[in-house]
Each structure stands twice: as C-alpha cells, then as structure tokens.
Phi, psi and omega in degrees: 000155180294325180296320181291325179294330180276357179092002180265118178245115179275102187263016185305317187271345185293324185283356180271358184251158179295158181300135180088348181263133180256157176288127186251013182093224178082190182281132178246132178274093185293328179296320178294319178299314180298317179297319181299312181290326177295319179297314179295324177298316179293321176297320177297320178299318177297318179296318179295320178296316180295316180295321178295317179297319179294321178298317178296321178298315180293326176297318178295318179295325179297322178288324185281321186251088186293331180292324183250020186299324180297316179298317180293324178294321178295314178298322177299313181296318179297315179297323178294320178295319177298316180300318179294317179298316179293326175299322175296321177297320178299315178298320178298312181294325177297318178297317180297322178297315178296322179296318178297321176297316180296317179295322178297317180296318178295322180294329178273008182057038176077008180290133179264119184270358179284147180265130181253135179278329183232000000 
C-alpha cells in the first residue's frame, strides 16, 4: 500500500484482534469506528477539562495556604502537564475519526450517500 511505503501504518484495527491474530481485511464497520473515536475524543475533552480545573484549584490553594504552597504549586504543574497531554490525545482521536471518515469514503469509491433535495 502507498501508506505503508510512506511509513504510515494505520494500526486502528490491529488491537481489536486476539494476540497472534492479524487483521485480514474484510468488512470494516466505519460507522462504529467513527463513533468509537468520537466517544474517546469526548472523554478526552472531559479529562482535559477536569485536569485544568484541578490545576486552577491548586493554584488557588497555593495562594491561600502559604505553608504548603510549594506542594500545591507542584500539584498545579503536574495537573497542567496532564491537561496538555490529554489535549494531545483529543487531537489524536479527532484525527483518527477524520481518518475513519476518509477510509469510509474511499471504500465507497467516493459515493455520497446523503440525499439531496435539489
């Protein structure tokens, strides 16, 4: 495949099979793939929001609790790093969702299944 020659390996389907079993092609439920990545994207968004909120909470606690401010600042920084990392995961899942849409379109040979009134 051209993707493999370019060094891009779409491993989306490989992790759904038992160990030692390889993906053999066949029918792929693209609608299910898109839903799966959309679901993970939304979970990631929730995680990023929660980590950001926790970072802000720790920033507030650092100002309020001068004796433990160093500990709160460390927790704030860790939460901020987690939020950034989860944000990267969200972008990855968004890309995977778009990739599943593109693959579905290619599998349908570019046929548009939406109904147009005009």
